[in-house]
N, C-alpha and C positions, 0 to 999 in steps of 0.2 A: 809587200804594200795594201792597204785599205782601200787609201783613197789619194787624190792628187788634184789640187787647184790652182791656178794661176790666179794671182791677187794684185791688187795696186796697192801702194803704199810702200811702206819699210821692206818689205820681201817682195819677189818674184813671185812666190810658189808658197804654198803650205802641203805638205807630204804627209799623211798618215800612216804608220806601220805598227804592226803588233810584232811583239819578240817575246822568248821567254824570260828574258832578263834585260835589264838596263845595258850591262856588258854585252851583251850579243847584238842589240840595236845600235850601240856604240860602234862595235867591232863594222857591222854594215854599212854604216856611214861613213866610217873613216875612209873605207874605198874612194868616195867623192872627195876627202879633203882636200885635196890638191887644187880642185875646179870650183869648190862651193864655200861660201861661209855659211853657217849653220849656227841656229838656237835650236836647242833639243830641250822640250820639256816632256814630263812623265806625269801623264793623265790618270786620275782614279775616277771610275764611275761614281756618279751622285750617291749610288744604293751602299756603296762599301765605303765612303768619305762617311756617311751617316752613321753607319756599325759603328767605325772607328772612334766617332766621336761619342758614343752613346754607351 
């Protein structure tokens, strides 16, 4: 886990984490599946996104 924030609005919290793959991240999040509703987003650093578009 990199960071955690309590929020006001649609979601109660935002947690950022780093994993070697989306599959590994999903496996870690599935442990909490019975207790939480989650929405998972894949984030790409700006520099990598620019390279992909170039």
